[in-house]
C-alpha positions as CSV (number, residue, x, y, z in Angstrom):
1,X,0.4,-86.8,-17.4
2,X,0.7,-83.4,-15.8
3,X,-0.9,-83.3,-12.2
4,X,-3.8,-81.0,-12.7
5,X,-5.3,-81.3,-9.5
6,X,-2.0,-80.5,-7.5
7,X,-1.5,-77.1,-9.8
8,X,-5.2,-76.2,-9.2
9,X,-4.6,-76.7,-5.6
10,X,-1.5,-74.3,-5.7
11,X,-3.5,-71.7,-7.6
12,X,-6.5,-71.7,-5.2
13,X,-3.8,-71.3,-2.2
14,X,-2.5,-68.1,-4.0
15,X,-6.0,-66.9,-4.8
16,X,-7.1,-67.2,-1.2
17,X,-4.0,-65.1,-0.2
18,X,-5.5,-62.1,-2.2
19,X,-3.7,-60.2,-4.9
20,X,-0.3,-58.6,-4.1
21,X,-0.6,-55.2,-2.5
22,X,-0.1,-52.5,-5.0
23,X,3.0,-50.1,-4.3
24,X,2.4,-47.2,-2.3
25,X,2.1,-43.8,-4.2
26,X,5.1,-41.7,-3.4
27,X,4.1,-38.7,-1.2
28,X,3.2,-35.4,-3.1
29,X,6.2,-32.8,-3.0
30,X,4.3,-29.4,-2.7
31,X,7.2,-27.2,-4.1
32,X,7.8,-29.6,-7.0
33,X,3.9,-29.3,-8.0
34,X,3.9,-25.7,-7.7
35,X,7.2,-25.4,-9.7
36,X,5.6,-27.5,-12.5
37,X,2.3,-25.2,-12.4
38,X,4.4,-22.0,-12.8
39,X,6.1,-23.9,-15.8
40,X,2.9,-24.6,-17.4
41,X,2.0,-21.0,-16.9
42,X,5.1,-19.8,-18.3
43,X,4.6,-21.9,-21.5
44,X,1.3,-20.6,-21.7
45,X,-0.4,-23.8,-20.7
46,X,-3.0,-22.3,-18.4
47,X,-5.6,-25.2,-18.8
48,X,-3.0,-27.7,-17.8
49,X,-2.3,-25.7,-14.5
50,X,-5.9,-25.3,-13.9
51,X,-6.5,-29.0,-14.3
52,X,-3.5,-29.7,-12.0
53,X,-5.2,-27.6,-9.4
54,X,-8.3,-29.5,-9.8
55,X,-6.7,-33.0,-9.3
56,X,-4.9,-31.9,-6.3
57,X,-7.9,-30.4,-4.5
58,X,-9.8,-33.3,-5.2
59,X,-7.7,-35.3,-2.7
60,X,-7.8,-34.2,1.0
61,X,-3.9,-34.8,1.3
62,X,-3.2,-32.3,-1.4
63,X,-6.1,-30.0,-1.0
64,X,-3.7,-27.3,0.0
65,X,-1.3,-27.6,-2.4
66,X,-4.2,-27.5,-5.1
67,X,-5.3,-24.3,-3.5
68,X,-2.0,-22.9,-3.9
69,X,-1.9,-23.8,-7.5
70,X,-5.4,-22.4,-8.0
71,X,-4.3,-19.1,-6.5
72,X,-1.1,-18.9,-8.5
73,X,-3.1,-19.3,-11.8
74,X,-5.7,-16.7,-10.6
75,X,-3.1,-14.2,-10.0
76,X,-1.5,-14.9,-13.3
77,X,-4.8,-14.2,-15.0
78,X,-5.3,-11.1,-13.4
79,X,-7.6,-11.9,-10.5
80,X,-5.9,-11.1,-7.2
81,X,-9.0,-11.2,-5.1
82,X,-9.6,-14.7,-6.3
83,X,-6.0,-15.4,-5.4
84,X,-6.6,-14.1,-1.9
85,X,-9.5,-16.2,-1.6
86,X,-7.7,-19.4,-2.4
87,X,-4.9,-18.6,-0.1
88,X,-6.9,-17.2,2.9
89,X,-7.8,-20.5,4.2
90,X,-4.2,-21.6,4.6
91,X,-1.6,-21.1,7.3
92,X,0.5,-18.0,6.6
93,X,3.7,-20.1,6.6
94,X,2.4,-22.4,4.0
95,X,1.1,-19.7,1.6
96,X,4.4,-17.9,2.0
97,X,6.6,-20.6,1.4
98,X,4.7,-21.8,-1.9
99,X,3.2,-18.5,-3.3
100,X,5.0,-15.7,-1.4
101,X,4.7,-13.1,-3.9
102,X,1.1,-14.0,-4.7
103,X,0.1,-14.4,-1.1
104,X,1.6,-11.0,0.1
105,X,0.4,-9.0,-3.1
106,X,-3.2,-10.1,-3.4
107,X,-3.4,-10.0,0.3
108,X,-2.3,-6.4,0.4
109,X,-4.6,-5.3,-2.2
110,X,-7.7,-7.2,-0.5
111,X,-6.8,-7.4,3.3
112,X,-4.0,-5.1,4.0
113,X,-4.3,-4.9,7.9
114,X,-4.6,-8.7,8.2
115,X,-1.8,-9.3,5.6
116,X,0.6,-7.0,7.2
117,X,0.3,-8.5,10.7
118,X,0.7,-12.0,9.1
119,X,3.7,-11.0,7.6
120,X,5.2,-9.2,10.5
121,X,4.3,-12.4,12.6
122,X,6.2,-14.4,10.2
123,X,9.4,-12.3,10.3
124,X,9.2,-12.3,14.1
125,X,8.6,-16.2,14.4
126,X,10.9,-17.2,11.4
127,X,9.0,-20.6,11.0
128,X,10.6,-23.6,9.1
129,X,10.1,-23.8,5.4
130,X,10.9,-20.5,4.3
131,X,14.1,-19.9,2.5
132,X,15.9,-17.1,1.1
133,X,13.9,-16.9,-2.1
134,X,10.6,-17.0,-0.2
135,X,12.0,-14.0,2.0
136,X,13.1,-12.1,-1.0
137,X,9.8,-12.3,-2.6
138,X,8.1,-11.3,0.5
139,X,10.6,-8.3,0.7
140,X,10.1,-7.2,-2.9
141,X,6.2,-7.3,-2.7
142,X,6.1,-5.4,0.8
143,X,8.9,-2.9,-0.3
144,X,6.7,-2.6,-3.7
145,X,3.6,-1.7,-1.7
146,X,5.3,1.1,0.0
147,X,5.3,-0.9,3.4
148,X,8.6,0.6,4.5
149,X,8.6,-0.3,8.1
150,X,7.5,-3.9,7.3
151,X,10.0,-4.2,4.4
152,X,12.7,-3.4,7.0
153,X,11.7,-6.3,9.0
154,X,11.5,-8.6,6.2
155,X,14.9,-7.4,5.0
156,X,16.4,-8.2,8.4
157,X,15.3,-11.8,8.1
158,X,16.3,-12.3,4.6
159,X,19.6,-10.7,5.4
160,X,20.2,-13.2,8.2
161,X,19.4,-16.3,5.7
162,X,21.8,-15.0,3.1
163,X,24.6,-14.6,6.2
164,X,23.7,-17.9,7.4
165,X,24.0,-19.9,4.1
166,X,25.2,-17.9,1.1
167,X,25.1,-21.2,-1.1
168,X,21.4,-21.7,-0.4
169,X,20.7,-19.3,-3.3
170,X,23.8,-17.9,-5.0
171,X,22.1,-15.0,-6.2
172,X,20.6,-14.0,-2.9
173,X,23.5,-11.5,-1.8
174,X,23.3,-9.6,-5.1
175,X,19.7,-9.0,-4.6
176,X,20.1,-8.1,-1.0
177,X,22.8,-5.6,-1.6
178,X,20.7,-4.2,-4.5
179,X,17.8,-3.4,-1.9
180,X,19.7,-2.4,1.1
181,X,19.9,1.3,0.6
182,X,16.5,1.5,-0.8
183,X,14.9,-0.3,2.2
184,X,17.0,1.8,4.7
185,X,15.9,5.1,3.1
186,X,12.7,7.1,4.0
187,X,10.3,7.8,1.2
188,X,9.2,11.2,0.3
189,X,12.4,13.0,1.2
190,X,12.2,16.8,0.2
191,X,14.5,18.1,-2.2
192,X,16.8,21.3,-1.2
193,X,15.4,24.6,-2.5
194,X,17.3,25.9,-5.6
195,X,19.6,28.6,-5.3
196,X,18.3,32.0,-6.8
197,X,19.8,32.9,-10.2
198,X,21.9,30.0,-10.7
199,X,21.4,26.8,-12.8
200,X,22.1,23.8,-10.7
201,X,22.7,20.2,-11.8
202,X,22.0,17.2,-9.7
203,X,23.9,14.1,-9.4
204,X,21.7,11.4,-9.9
205,X,22.2,7.5,-9.1
206,X,20.8,5.0,-11.8
207,X,20.6,2.2,-9.5
208,X,16.9,1.2,-9.3
209,X,15.5,-1.3,-6.5
210,X,16.2,-4.8,-7.7
211,X,19.4,-6.5,-9.4
212,X,17.7,-7.2,-12.5
213,X,16.4,-3.7,-13.0
214,X,19.6,-1.8,-13.6
215,X,19.7,1.1,-16.3
216,X,21.2,-0.5,-19.3
217,X,21.7,2.3,-21.8
218,X,24.4,4.7,-20.9
219,X,22.6,7.4,-22.4
220,X,20.1,7.7,-19.8
221,X,22.2,10.1,-17.6
222,X,23.0,12.3,-20.5
223,X,19.6,12.6,-21.5
224,X,18.7,13.6,-18.0
225,X,21.2,16.2,-18.0
226,X,20.0,17.5,-21.4
227,X,16.6,17.9,-20.1
228,X,17.9,19.8,-17.3
229,X,19.5,22.4,-19.4
230,X,16.7,22.5,-22.0
231,X,14.2,23.2,-19.0
């Protein structure tokens, strides 16, 4: 006959020790969560991105990441003021690392002086966590906003990262080279006065700022020349 009493004592001893501890949850990777939220938005799953933001914000340990995701969703939906409000309470380095385009563009729209000062400080301090992609997004946003001097400061930092580690982002050099002349140029340069009595023609460069924005059709220069003669 089985020793029931002995089995009961062994079970009791195990119960007194308590259940085995549950395995600890792995720490949240902020960049991975932001990338997942962007993937949801790209696929049209805005509701899932918003739900992710709410879950992350519900925990103190991930509240900052939740604010970033909420800002990205707000900016994607066309609410830059809301995006700025979500990111305003975060350290600039955190916002710039996780949502650089949304942070700068919404900030320049809602609080330009404060945002310009924050970007300038980042370019001077070079905090850890900002890689070449983040610096490129900051550069594109500041240059696109017409902040030429600020864009030059950001470009210098981006150029430094490209030279330091070209393999960190293989496309970085191409993007840097496509913007170098545009960032160095001064906006609003006047054209030379046309000579009297003679028809003139200009030599135009169809290299717009941004490596992904090159003029594809070969007919663009021909159409410009035709328009000049027809005017």
